[in-house]
N, C-alpha and C positions, 0 to 999 in steps of 0.2 A: 689140727691135722698137719702132718709133715709135708714139705714141698716135694719130697721124693715120691709120695703117693699121688700127687696131682700131676707131676711131670715124670713119669717113669722112664721116659727115654733119656733123661739127663741123670746120670749117676754122679752128680757133683754135690758136694756138701753144701748145705744151705748158707754157710758163712761166706762162700765164694759168690753166691748169686746176688746178694745185696750190693756189694761194691761194684760189680759189673753192671748191674741195672742202673745204679746211680750215675756212673760214668757215661753210660750210653744215653740216658735221658739228659744229662747235663750237656753232652755234645750236641744233641738235637736242639735244645733251647738256645745254646750259644750261637749255633749256626743260623738259627732263625733270626735272632736279634742283630747279628752282624749283617745279614742280608737286608734287614729293614733299616739299618743305620741308627738304631736306638739303644745300643748297649750302654751308652754313656748318658742318655737323656731320660730314658724311661725308668722310673723308680720301681715299677712293677716287676722288672727283671730280677731285682734282688729279692723281692717277695717270692717269686717263683723258685729261686734257688733255695730259699729257706723251707718252702713247702716240700721240695724234693729231699732235702736233708732229713726232715722229720719222717717223711714216708719211708725213707730207706732204713729207718731203725726198726720197723715192724717186721715180724716174721709170720709165718703161717699163712692164713688165708689172705692177709693183706698183700703178700708177695705175688699172689695170683693176678691181682688187678694192677700191680705196680707198672707193668709195661704199657697200660692205657693212661697212666697218670700224666706223662708229658703232653699227650694230645689234649687232654682235658685242661691242663695249665695254659697251653697255647690258646685255646679257644676262650678261656676265661680272661686272659690278659688282653686279647683282641677286643672283647666286648666291653671290658671295664676301663681300659686305658683311655685317657683324654686325647682328643685329636691334636696333632702337632701344628703349631702356627706356621712353620716353614714348609709343611707338606701341602702342596697345592691341591692334592686330591681330597683332603679333608676340610677345605674351606667351605664356608657357608655360601650358598648361591647368591651372587650379587655383591659379596663382600669386597671383592677385588675392584669392582667398578666404583663402589662407594669410597674406598680408600683413594682411588685415582681422582675422583671428583674433589675430595678434600685437598689433595695436593695441588690440583689446578686452581682451586679457589684461593689457597694460600699464596701461590705464585702470582695470581692476578692482583691481590692486594698489595704485595710487595712491589709489583710493577707500577701500579697506580701511584703509590707513595713516592717511588723513585721519579716518575714523570712530573708529578705536581711539585716536588721539592727541588727539581733540577733547574738551574738558572738558564739553561740553553733552550728551554722549550718556549713555544709561542705563547702559551697560556701565562707563564710567569712574566713575559715581556709586556703583554697587554695589561696585566695587573699593575706593573710598575708605571706604564704610561698613563693609565687612568688616574693614578694618584697625583700626577702633575697637572691635571686639568683644573687649575684654579687661577684666579686673577688677583689673589691676595698674596703679597710678597712674604708675609710671616708664615702663612699656611703653606706656601710653596717650600720655604726653607725646612719646615718641619717634615713635609712629605719627602723631601730629597733624602735626608739622612735616615729616616725611618724605613722608607721603601728600599733604599740601597742596602741597609742592614739585612732585611728579609730576603732581598733578591740574591745577594751574594752569600747569605748565611754567615755573615761576619758577626763579631762580638761588639765592635764599636766603630762608628763612622762619624766623621766631622766634616763640616763645609767651611772653607775660608774664603770670604768674599773680598775682592780687591777694590780699593778706593783709589781711582786714578787721580783725583784732585790732590789728595794728601799723600799719595804714593805709599800706602800701607795696607796691611791685611787685617780683616776683622773676622774673628771666629763667631759666626752668626748662629750656628746650630750644631748640636752633637747628640747622638743617640747611642746609648749603651744597652746591650741585650737584657741585662738584669736591672740596671738603675733607671732606665727609661730615657725620656727626652729632656734636654736642657737647652736653654737659649742664653748662652753667656754674653754674647755681643761684646766681646773684649778685644782689645788691640793686641796683635801678635807681631813681634819683630823677629824674623827668622831668615837666615841667609838661604836655607834650603828652599823655602817657598819662592824667593826671588829668583833663584837659579832655575826652578821649574818654570817660572813665568817667562824667563828669557828663552829657554829651550822649547817650551810648549810641546813637550813629549811626556808620555807616561813613564814614571820612574818607580821601580819596585826595589825591594830589599835585596834582591839578587844582584842587581847592578850596583847598588850602594856598597855591598860587602866587598866586591871585587875592585873597587876604586878606593885607595887609601885616603886620599884627600877628601873625597866625598863622604867616606865613612866617618872621618874625624868631625866634619861639619854636622853630620847626622847625630853623632853622639852628644854634641853640644846643643842640639836643637831643642826648642821648647814644644815642638809639634811633631814628635816622632810618629811615623806611620810606616806601614809595610808596603803600601801602594799609594802613589800620588797621581791623581788624574787631573790635568789642566782642563778647565772649562773656558772655551773661547768661541766667539761667534764672528767668523771672518777674521779680521785683523784686531778685533777688540777683545781684550782679555777680561774675563768675568771673575774667575776665582779658581779654587782648587778643591777637588773632592778627595779627602784623605781616608783611606781604609786603615785605621789604627790597630785594630785587633782582628785577626782571622786565623782559622785553623791552618797550621803549617802545610798540611796535605792538600789544601786548596790553593796554594800559591803556585799555580801552573799557568801556562800560556793562555788557556781559555778564559781564566778569571781575569787576567790582564786585558784580554781582548774585550771582555764584557764591560770592564770599567770604561774603556774607550767609547763603547756604544752608549753607556749611561751618560757620560759627559756630554755627548752630542745632544741627547734628549733634554738634559738639564739646561743646556745653552738655549735651546728653542723655547723652553718653558719660561726662563728668566727674561728672554727678549720679549715675549708676549706680555708678561706682567709689566715690564718697564714701558712698553708702548702704550698699554692701557693707562698707566699712571701719568704718562705724558699728556694724554688727552684730558684726563681729569684736571691736571694742573693748568692746562691752557684755558679750561672753562672758568677757572677761578680768577683769571686776570681781569683787568678792567675791560668792559665790553667795548668801549670805543676803540681800543687798540686791536680788536679782533673783528671777525666777521659778525654778522647778525647771528642770533642764537639759532634761527632756522637753518642758516647756511652752515653753521657749525654742526648742526644735527645731520645735514646731508653729508658733510665730510666724514663725520664719525660713523654714520651708517655705511658709507662706502668702504671704510677701513675694516669695520667689523664683518661686513659681508665677504670681503676678500679673505680675511683671516679664517672665517668659518669654512669657506670652500677649500682653502688650502690645507687646513688641518682636520677637515671632516668633522666640524663641530656644529652644535645646534645654535639657532638664532631666532628670536621672536620680536615682534613689534606690536605696540598698542597705540591706538589713536583715541584720545579722550576729547570729546566735544561737549562744552557746557554752554547752553543757550536758553533764551527765554521762550515761553510758550507763545502761540499766536493769538490766544484769546485776549491777553492783556498786554499792555505796554510794559517793557522791562525798564526798571529803574537802573540807570548806569552806575550810580553809587553803590546800590545794593549788589549789583552784579559784580563789580570789581572787588567788593569785600568778600563775596562768596567765592570768587575765582581764586583769590589769595588763600582762603581757608582750604579749598579743595586741593590746591597745589601743594600746600604745606602738609596736609594729611597724607597725600599720595607719596610724597618724598619720604615721609617717616616710615612708611610701610613697605619700602622697597629694600632690596639687598644693597650691600656696599658697592657691588660691581654693576648694578643697574644704572642706566643713564636717563635723566629726565630733561626734556627740552620744551621750550615754548614755541608755538607755531607763529607764523607771521600774523595770523588773525587772532585777536584777543579772545581768551576763553577756550583755546584749543591747545592741546599738549601732545607730545610724543614721548612714549616710554620705550626705551631700547633695552632688551633683555638678552645679554650674551649668555651662551651655554644653557639655554632654556628650550626644551622640546615642547611639543603640543600639550602634553599633560601638565607641565609646569605653567604654560601659558594659560590654560583653562583655570588653574588654581589662582593665578594672579588676577585674572579677569573677575572671577567671583569675589575675590577679596576687595578689589577696587570698586566694584559695583555696590557692594555692601557699604563701604565707607562713604561713597558719594550719596547713596540713598539716605544714610543717616544725617549727612550735612544738609540735604534738601528736604528733610522730613517736614519742616515747618515753612517751607517756601514752595507754594503751589504754582508760582509763576515761572519757575525755572525747572529745567530738565537736563539730564545728561545722557549722552549716547556713547557707545564704545565700538570701535572697530579694531580688527586684529588681523595679523598674518604671521605665518611661520615658514621658515626656510625649508623648501623641499626640492626635488630634482627638476620640477617644472619651472622654478624661478631661476632665471639666468642673470638678472640685473637688479640692483637695489631699488630702482624706480618701480619695479613690479611689486615689491613688497608694499610700497607706499600706495600704489593704486589698489591693491587688494584690501588694505586697511580702509581706504575711503569707500570702496564698494560695500564692505561689510558694515561700515557705519551707516550708509544710506539704506541698506537692508534692515538694519536694526531700527532705524527711524521709521521706515515704512510699516514694519510689523507692529511697532508700538502705536502708530496712528490708527491702524486697522483695529487693533484691540480696543482703543479708546472709543471708536465709532460703534463697535459692537456693544460696549457697556452703555453708551447713550441710548441705543435702541431698546435695550432690555431694562 
């Protein structure tokens, strides 16, 4: 059927109607997509144009519904097109909150990592200080270089210890981030180290570069480093902490300030170790030139008590009493032999830093446990009790009692620890006698 018959009011030839309809429909679709802002993003726009082009080629009855085609295309595109990610109105409910929670979680992890790896935080400073809580000099040197490397996030750190008797430096420890720990213990002759010893100030590569004479000495040095930190206690010079390799971007004032703080902590740790070694060496001298062993024990206890209170450390004390039973008379020869055996076994099963003293009364001993809390004390008591029980297994005429005390806020004087040990010893003795009476009754 001809278009003129369907639309008699239009006396236009049919070949004019199709181009006009196409242009009109195309204008409506373009206007719609421009308003929606998707003319460049939505692929269905070009599909709609293709459909309009095909429809415009038909004549006859198809031209009658051609004017409804744009509206059908718009509806079809609206239902079939995928939602735009940038369009907030097409988001899934709750999707925005979920995305925000993920961002907050990622920021939290980054912040935690930054805090834990930053040397200026209290957490990292406590970690460094805990590594220095040892009374063994070799372990202390290892902890100094290894902990400093982690604290400053450096690549290599060395420690040069000064020998005042021979007036020379010894490279006692070095730690490399990839190679690990090394204990060279080699002699070092270097003018830069003696210059730092005289000035007793921190020297960094920034000051060295700006001083021509100092820079020439540094180039000839066998111990090149980017930061030198002198370690001294009062007027006594101890050594030099050398930061040999570190990231250039970390060579700022805060890092140099941190090196100064580390040097002060290292000085305290080395002084404590040397004081402890002095006590040990005094005990190895001839007894006639010193005080009695019990008096030496009182002196040592007083020193360790003050040191523990000053540095907030733990301290424990054990009282060992070896005596004969009341049922039979004790053989003095057998008792002295067992006393030596018990003393020898107890000394073998203690740490290197623990101290063992004889009491004024024979068969009684004192065991001083530096840096030992109540849990560690309980472990040592259990171990000593087992050892003594094994030594006395075949000796029914002898028995051993233990007393103990641990430093807490209620103890203000060393004598209180001694009295607490004796009270616990008497309690142990009384409980054991009651148990023996109960066994006899049954």
